[in-house]
C-alpha positions as CSV (number, residue, x, y, z in Angstrom):
1,M,33.2,-5.7,-8.1
2,L,29.6,-4.4,-8.0
3,G,28.9,-0.9,-9.2
4,V,25.9,0.7,-7.5
5,I,24.0,3.8,-8.4
6,C,22.1,4.9,-5.3
7,I,20.1,8.1,-5.7
8,W,17.1,9.1,-3.4
9,P,16.9,12.9,-3.6
10,S,13.7,13.2,-1.5
11,A,14.1,10.3,0.7
12,P,17.3,10.5,2.8
13,F,16.3,7.8,5.2
14,T,15.7,5.3,2.4
15,H,19.1,6.4,1.0
16,S,20.8,5.4,4.3
17,L,18.9,2.1,4.4
18,V,20.1,1.2,1.0
19,H,23.7,2.0,2.0
20,K,23.4,-0.2,5.2
21,A,22.0,-3.0,3.1
22,L,24.9,-2.8,0.7
23,Q,27.4,-3.0,3.6
24,S,25.9,-6.2,4.6
25,L,26.7,-7.9,1.2
26,E,29.7,-10.2,1.0
27,T,30.8,-8.7,-2.3
28,P,32.5,-5.3,-2.2
29,V,30.6,-2.5,-3.9
30,H,31.6,0.7,-5.6
31,I,29.2,3.6,-5.4
32,L,28.8,5.4,-8.7
33,A,27.3,8.9,-9.4
34,S,25.6,7.8,-12.7
35,A,25.5,5.1,-15.3
36,S,28.1,6.9,-17.3
37,D,30.6,6.3,-14.4
38,A,29.9,2.6,-14.8
39,S,31.4,2.5,-18.3
40,S,34.5,4.3,-17.2
41,N,35.1,2.3,-14.0
42,S,34.0,-1.0,-15.8
43,P,32.4,-2.9,-12.9
44,A,31.5,-6.5,-13.7
45,L,27.9,-5.9,-12.7
46,L,25.8,-2.8,-12.1
47,L,22.9,-2.3,-9.6
48,Q,20.6,0.7,-9.9
49,W,19.1,0.9,-6.4
50,S,17.4,4.3,-6.7
51,S,14.0,6.0,-6.9
52,Y,12.0,5.2,-9.9
53,D,12.7,8.6,-11.6
54,E,16.5,8.3,-11.1
55,I,16.7,4.8,-12.7
56,Q,17.8,4.7,-16.4
57,H,15.2,2.2,-17.4
58,E,16.6,1.8,-21.0
59,L,19.4,-0.1,-19.5
60,S,17.1,-2.9,-18.4
61,I,17.7,-4.8,-21.7
62,N,21.2,-5.5,-20.3
63,Q,20.9,-8.6,-18.2
64,S,24.1,-7.7,-16.2
65,I,22.3,-4.6,-14.8
66,L,19.8,-5.1,-11.9
67,Q,17.4,-2.3,-11.0
68,S,15.2,-1.7,-8.0
69,S,11.9,-1.1,-9.9
70,Y,9.9,-2.6,-12.6
71,I,9.4,-0.3,-15.6
72,I,5.7,-0.9,-16.0
73,R,3.4,-1.6,-13.1
74,K,0.4,0.7,-13.4
75,C,-2.2,-2.0,-12.7
76,L,-0.7,-2.4,-9.3
77,I,0.0,1.2,-8.1
78,R,-2.8,3.2,-9.8
79,K,-6.2,2.6,-8.1
80,H,-8.3,2.6,-11.2
81,F,-6.0,0.3,-13.0
82,L,-5.8,-2.0,-10.0
83,S,-9.7,-2.1,-10.0
84,R,-9.9,-3.0,-13.7
85,S,-7.2,-5.7,-13.2
86,I,-9.0,-7.3,-10.3
87,F,-12.4,-7.1,-12.0
88,S,-11.0,-8.8,-15.1
89,Y,-9.3,-11.5,-13.0
90,L,-12.4,-12.2,-10.9
91,T,-14.4,-12.6,-14.1
92,K,-12.2,-15.6,-15.0
93,H,-11.5,-16.7,-11.5
94,P,-14.7,-16.1,-9.5
95,K,-13.6,-18.2,-6.6
96,S,-10.4,-16.2,-6.0
97,A,-9.7,-14.9,-2.5
98,L,-10.1,-11.4,-4.0
99,E,-13.9,-11.9,-4.3
100,L,-14.0,-11.2,-0.5
101,A,-10.9,-9.2,-0.2
102,W,-11.6,-6.4,-2.7
103,P,-14.4,-3.9,-1.8
104,R,-17.1,-3.2,-4.4
105,T,-15.5,-0.6,-6.6
106,Y,-16.7,1.8,-9.4
107,E,-14.3,3.6,-11.7
108,M,-15.0,7.0,-13.1
109,E,-13.3,9.5,-15.3
110,I,-14.3,13.0,-14.8
111,S,-12.9,16.5,-15.3
112,F,-15.8,18.8,-14.2
113,A,-18.7,18.4,-11.8
114,D,-21.3,18.8,-14.5
115,E,-20.2,15.5,-16.1
116,L,-21.8,13.5,-13.2
117,D,-25.2,13.4,-14.7
118,E,-23.9,11.6,-17.8
119,L,-21.8,9.2,-15.6
120,F,-24.8,8.3,-13.5
121,A,-26.7,7.5,-16.7
122,D,-24.0,5.1,-17.8
123,E,-21.0,3.8,-15.7
124,L,-22.5,4.8,-12.3
125,W,-26.0,3.6,-13.0
126,E,-25.9,0.9,-10.5
127,L,-24.4,3.1,-7.9
128,G,-27.0,5.8,-8.5
129,E,-29.8,3.3,-7.9
130,E,-28.3,2.3,-4.6
131,L,-27.4,5.7,-3.2
132,G,-29.7,7.0,-0.6
133,T,-31.7,3.8,-0.4
134,S,-29.4,1.9,2.0
135,E,-27.2,2.4,5.1
136,R,-24.0,1.9,2.9
137,W,-21.4,4.6,2.8
138,W,-18.9,5.1,-0.1
139,I,-15.4,6.5,-0.3
140,L,-14.1,8.5,-3.1
141,K,-10.4,8.2,-4.0
142,P,-8.4,9.8,-6.8
143,G,-6.8,7.1,-8.9
144,M,-3.4,8.7,-8.9
145,A,-3.2,10.7,-5.7
146,D,-1.6,9.6,-2.5
147,R,-1.2,10.5,1.2
148,G,-5.0,10.9,1.7
149,N,-5.4,13.7,-0.9
150,G,-8.9,13.9,-2.4
151,I,-10.5,11.2,-0.1
152,R,-14.0,11.9,0.8
153,L,-16.9,10.0,2.3
154,F,-20.6,10.2,1.1
155,N,-23.8,8.3,1.1
156,D,-25.9,10.1,-1.4
157,R,-25.7,11.6,-4.8
158,Q,-26.1,15.2,-3.8
159,T,-23.2,15.0,-1.4
160,L,-21.0,13.6,-4.2
161,E,-22.0,16.4,-6.5
162,H,-21.1,19.0,-3.8
163,I,-17.7,17.3,-3.3
164,F,-16.8,17.8,-7.0
165,D,-18.2,21.4,-6.9
166,E,-15.9,22.0,-3.9
167,F,-12.9,20.6,-5.9
168,E,-13.6,23.0,-8.7
169,E,-13.9,26.0,-6.3
170,K,-10.6,25.1,-4.7
171,E,-8.9,24.8,-8.1
172,E,-8.9,28.6,-8.3
173,E,-7.2,29.1,-4.9
174,T,-3.5,29.7,-4.5
175,E,-1.0,26.8,-4.1
176,D,-0.3,27.7,-0.5
177,E,-4.0,27.5,0.3
178,Q,-4.3,24.1,-1.3
179,E,-1.4,22.7,0.7
180,S,-3.3,23.1,3.9
181,N,-6.1,20.5,3.1
182,T,-6.7,17.4,1.1
183,T,-8.5,19.0,-1.8
184,V,-7.4,18.0,-5.3
185,I,-7.8,19.5,-8.8
186,T,-10.3,17.4,-10.6
187,S,-9.5,18.5,-14.1
188,Q,-5.8,17.4,-13.6
189,L,-6.5,14.0,-12.0
190,R,-9.6,13.0,-13.9
191,H,-9.5,9.3,-12.7
192,F,-11.3,8.3,-9.5
193,V,-12.6,5.2,-7.9
194,I,-15.6,4.9,-5.6
195,Q,-15.4,2.0,-3.1
196,E,-17.9,0.7,-0.6
197,Y,-16.7,2.0,2.8
198,I,-16.0,-0.7,5.4
199,L,-18.3,0.4,8.2
200,H,-17.2,-2.1,10.9
201,P,-13.4,-2.4,11.0
202,L,-11.5,-4.1,13.7
203,L,-10.8,-1.6,16.5
204,F,-8.1,-1.4,19.2
205,D,-7.0,1.3,21.5
206,P,-3.2,1.8,20.7
207,R,-2.8,3.4,24.2
208,E,-2.9,-0.2,25.5
209,V,0.7,-0.4,24.0
210,P,2.1,2.9,25.4
211,I,5.3,4.3,23.9
212,G,7.5,7.1,25.0
213,P,8.1,8.3,28.5
214,D,4.5,7.9,29.7
215,S,3.9,4.1,30.1
216,S,0.5,4.4,31.8
217,K,-2.5,2.7,30.2
218,P,-5.9,4.4,29.9
219,S,-8.6,3.5,32.5
220,V,-11.3,3.7,29.7
221,L,-10.5,2.2,26.4
222,E,-11.8,3.6,23.1
223,G,-11.9,1.9,19.7
224,Y,-9.6,3.4,17.1
225,K,-9.6,2.5,13.5
226,F,-6.3,1.4,11.9
227,H,-5.1,0.0,8.7
228,L,-2.2,-2.4,8.1
229,R,0.9,-1.5,6.1
230,A,2.5,-4.6,4.8
231,Y,5.8,-4.5,2.9
232,C,5.8,-6.7,-0.2
233,L,8.9,-7.6,-2.2
234,A,8.6,-8.6,-5.8
235,S,11.7,-10.1,-7.4
236,G,12.4,-11.1,-11.0
237,A,9.8,-12.7,-13.1
238,L,8.4,-13.5,-10.6
239,T,8.8,-14.4,-6.9
240,L,6.8,-12.6,-4.3
241,Y,7.6,-12.2,-0.5
242,L,5.7,-10.7,2.4
243,Y,7.8,-9.0,5.2
244,N,6.2,-10.4,8.3
245,R,6.7,-7.3,10.4
246,V,3.4,-5.5,9.6
247,L,2.6,-2.1,10.8
248,A,-0.8,-0.9,12.3
249,L,-1.4,2.7,11.5
250,F,-4.1,4.3,13.7
251,S,-6.5,7.3,13.2
252,S,-6.1,10.3,15.5
253,L,-9.7,10.1,16.9
254,P,-11.9,7.2,18.2
255,Y,-13.9,5.5,15.4
256,T,-17.6,6.3,14.9
257,V,-19.8,5.2,12.1
258,P,-20.0,8.1,9.6
259,N,-23.0,10.3,10.0
260,A,-23.7,13.2,7.6
261,S,-25.3,15.2,10.4
262,D,-21.9,15.2,12.2
263,S,-20.3,17.4,9.6
264,S,-20.3,21.1,9.7
265,T,-21.0,21.4,6.0
266,S,-23.2,19.2,3.6
267,T,-20.1,18.1,1.7
268,Q,-17.6,17.1,4.4
269,V,-17.8,14.3,7.0
270,D,-15.1,14.7,9.6
271,L,-12.4,12.4,8.3
272,A,-10.3,12.3,11.5
273,P,-11.8,9.1,12.9
274,H,-11.7,7.4,9.5
275,L,-8.4,8.3,7.8
276,T,-5.3,6.5,9.1
277,N,-2.7,7.9,6.8
278,T,0.5,8.9,8.8
279,S,1.1,11.6,6.2
280,L,-2.0,13.4,7.5
281,Q,-0.9,13.1,11.1
282,T,2.7,14.2,11.1
283,H,2.0,16.4,14.1
284,R,1.4,13.2,16.2
285,G,4.8,11.7,15.5
286,E,4.9,8.0,16.3
287,E,1.9,8.1,18.5
288,G,-0.4,6.3,16.1
289,V,2.2,3.7,14.8
290,R,2.4,0.1,16.2
291,L,3.6,-3.3,15.0
292,L,0.8,-5.7,14.5
293,N,2.6,-8.0,16.9
294,E,2.7,-5.4,19.6
295,L,-1.1,-5.6,19.7
296,V,-1.1,-9.2,20.9
297,G,-3.0,-9.1,24.2
298,C,-5.0,-5.9,23.4
299,R,-8.7,-6.0,23.7
300,I,-10.9,-6.0,20.6
301,L,-13.3,-3.1,20.8
302,S,-15.4,-3.5,17.6
303,E,-19.1,-3.9,17.7
304,G,-20.1,-7.6,18.0
305,F,-17.3,-8.3,20.5
306,E,-19.1,-7.4,23.8
307,D,-16.7,-9.6,25.8
308,H,-13.7,-7.8,24.3
309,P,-11.5,-10.9,23.6
310,V,-7.8,-10.2,23.1
311,L,-5.8,-10.4,20.0
312,T,-3.7,-13.7,20.0
313,E,-0.6,-14.8,18.2
314,D,-2.8,-17.2,16.2
315,D,-4.9,-14.3,15.1
316,V,-1.8,-12.6,13.9
317,E,-0.7,-15.6,12.0
318,D,-4.2,-15.8,10.4
319,V,-3.9,-12.2,9.3
320,L,-0.5,-12.8,7.8
321,S,-1.7,-15.9,5.9
322,Q,-4.6,-14.1,4.5
323,I,-2.4,-11.2,3.4
324,G,0.0,-13.6,1.7
325,I,-2.9,-15.2,-0.3
326,I,-4.3,-11.9,-1.3
327,L,-1.0,-10.6,-2.5
328,S,-0.5,-13.7,-4.5
329,E,-3.9,-13.4,-6.2
330,T,-3.4,-9.7,-6.8
331,F,0.0,-10.1,-8.6
332,K,-1.5,-13.0,-10.6
333,A,-4.2,-10.6,-11.8
334,A,-1.5,-8.1,-12.7
335,L,0.4,-10.7,-14.6
336,E,-2.7,-11.3,-16.7
337,N,-2.5,-7.6,-17.8
338,P,1.0,-7.5,-19.5
339,V,0.2,-4.1,-21.0
340,H,0.2,-2.6,-17.5
341,F,2.5,-4.9,-15.5
342,Q,5.6,-6.4,-17.1
343,A,7.8,-8.5,-14.7
344,I,11.3,-8.6,-15.9
345,P,14.0,-11.0,-14.6
346,N,16.6,-8.3,-13.7
347,A,14.4,-6.1,-11.5
348,F,13.0,-6.1,-8.0
349,E,10.7,-3.7,-6.2
350,L,9.5,-2.9,-2.7
351,F,5.8,-2.1,-2.4
352,G,3.8,-0.8,0.6
353,V,0.4,-2.5,0.6
354,D,-2.5,-1.3,2.7
355,F,-5.1,-3.6,4.2
356,L,-8.1,-3.2,6.5
357,I,-9.6,-5.9,8.8
358,D,-13.4,-6.1,8.4
359,S,-15.1,-7.4,11.5
360,S,-18.7,-7.3,10.3
361,K,-19.2,-10.9,9.1
362,S,-16.2,-12.9,10.3
363,R,-13.7,-12.1,12.9
364,F,-10.9,-11.5,10.5
365,Q,-11.7,-10.7,6.8
366,I,-8.8,-8.9,5.3
367,K,-9.6,-6.2,2.7
368,L,-7.1,-4.9,0.2
369,L,-7.1,-1.1,0.0
370,E,-4.2,-0.1,-2.3
371,I,-0.7,-0.8,-3.4
372,N,2.0,2.0,-3.1
373,A,5.3,2.3,-5.0
374,E,8.2,3.8,-3.1
375,P,6.2,3.6,0.3
376,A,6.8,6.6,2.6
377,I,8.9,4.7,5.1
378,E,10.2,8.1,6.2
379,L,7.0,8.5,8.2
380,T,7.4,5.2,10.2
381,G,9.4,7.0,12.8
382,P,12.8,6.3,14.6
383,R,11.2,3.9,17.2
384,L,10.7,1.3,14.5
385,A,13.5,2.1,12.1
386,W,15.1,-1.2,13.0
387,I,12.4,-3.1,11.2
388,L,13.2,-1.2,8.0
389,E,16.9,-1.7,8.4
390,D,16.2,-5.5,8.6
391,L,13.9,-5.3,5.6
392,F,16.5,-3.7,3.4
393,V,19.1,-6.2,4.5
394,D,16.7,-9.0,3.5
395,I,16.2,-7.3,0.2
396,G,20.0,-7.4,-0.4
397,K,20.1,-11.1,0.5
398,V,17.1,-12.3,-1.6
399,C,17.5,-10.0,-4.6
400,V,21.0,-8.6,-4.8
401,E,23.1,-11.6,-3.7
402,P,21.6,-14.1,-6.2
403,F,22.2,-11.4,-8.9
404,L,25.9,-11.3,-7.9
405,T,26.2,-15.0,-8.3
406,K,24.6,-14.7,-11.7
407,Q,21.4,-16.6,-10.5
408,Q,17.9,-15.3,-10.9
409,A,16.3,-14.4,-7.5
410,S,13.3,-16.7,-8.4
411,S,15.7,-19.7,-8.6
412,V,16.7,-19.6,-5.0
413,G,13.5,-21.3,-3.7
414,D,13.8,-24.1,-6.3
415,E,17.4,-24.9,-5.2
416,D,17.1,-24.9,-1.5
417,G,13.5,-25.9,-1.1
418,W,12.0,-22.6,0.0
419,N,8.4,-23.3,-0.7
420,V,5.4,-20.9,-1.1
421,G,3.9,-20.3,2.3
422,E,7.2,-20.9,4.2
423,T,8.8,-18.1,6.2
424,R,12.6,-17.8,6.4
425,G,14.0,-15.0,8.5
426,N,11.5,-12.3,8.2
427,L,10.2,-13.0,4.7
428,R,7.3,-15.3,3.7
429,K,7.2,-16.5,0.2
430,C,3.8,-15.9,-1.3
431,L,4.1,-16.7,-5.0
432,E,6.6,-18.2,-7.4
433,V,5.8,-18.3,-11.1
434,E,7.7,-18.3,-14.3
435,V,6.4,-15.5,-16.6
436,R,6.5,-16.4,-20.2
437,R,8.6,-14.0,-22.3
438,L,8.9,-13.5,-26.0
């Protein structure tokens, strides 16, 4: 008998997916309200498949208890920690795929706008030398915020200063007022990253793949920016899988290269053509969500593709291959920072990883944007709910079933010849290593 604690207080859809995955297991399960119920019911094994905050992490020392999250993984899910981890890794491994896959990034710690002068004299000195002297644009991201909050575009120092002045002014507004925009409170977040903005992303028109009752295609196509949301499954210490059904999440307006003169104020470029977060477009429903495979046959509308070639299945395979390599290198970098990422054998975790396709130098250069814990799968929409159902069933097969048979999930590949780079079902194995433990 497997005892299961399944608690998702703010994610009912995820809760239902976990229950469906549990029903697909060959072993019967008994749903428990808490870990205290486990002692009274005395199940042979216990699974905590819940949100991070609901898991009793102190139980991880018991190898008969499996949990759906690693305890420490800051250098994956916090943007500034991820940046430091990748910088350190590239220092030792300069030929890594991350050299091309990770945008130029600066980290900063700031509480008030007047601290910028000191930062530009120290950590941001190189950035200060470049601002205003080139056509490059930069994107500001809070290290610990999500869903597009605090993201801003700028290309000169004065605009960056105005952005932080704006954040300070908004700090005094009421909570209701702040909920209506993407402003953040600088003094509470403190950690930010500044990344070089990808000016020439791959563009498609999602209307070429119509959904809903209107199946007509537009007579004139427009290029929309999108980012890829890939689901990555980490298991034990450590095997890594890529779920091969990747989402393409589109912006609400056609893409244009950012121009400060287009903004109504000196501090704010219109972000609608640039931000692709579904959490900022809930009013659109599923309009901007496609599967990457659904775009096969769509015309590429980026600059430099005047003949507008179409996306092919080989192109999709190339994208998936690059993503697998980048994920592998990113987790290797994390493993070299054991203070901020600790892979334990009796844990697994699902991550939502965001990528962008840069079309400026080569046709498909994948760029890593960020890694999200507990990805907001609720926003995928009912049309593609089936891919999430299959994903959670696969998690049950790869992570939970081996645990039930008292095998480590990472040993499955060794026994049945599942090699790195090979796809079985919907999962592609990206990495398999044995983490040394004291």
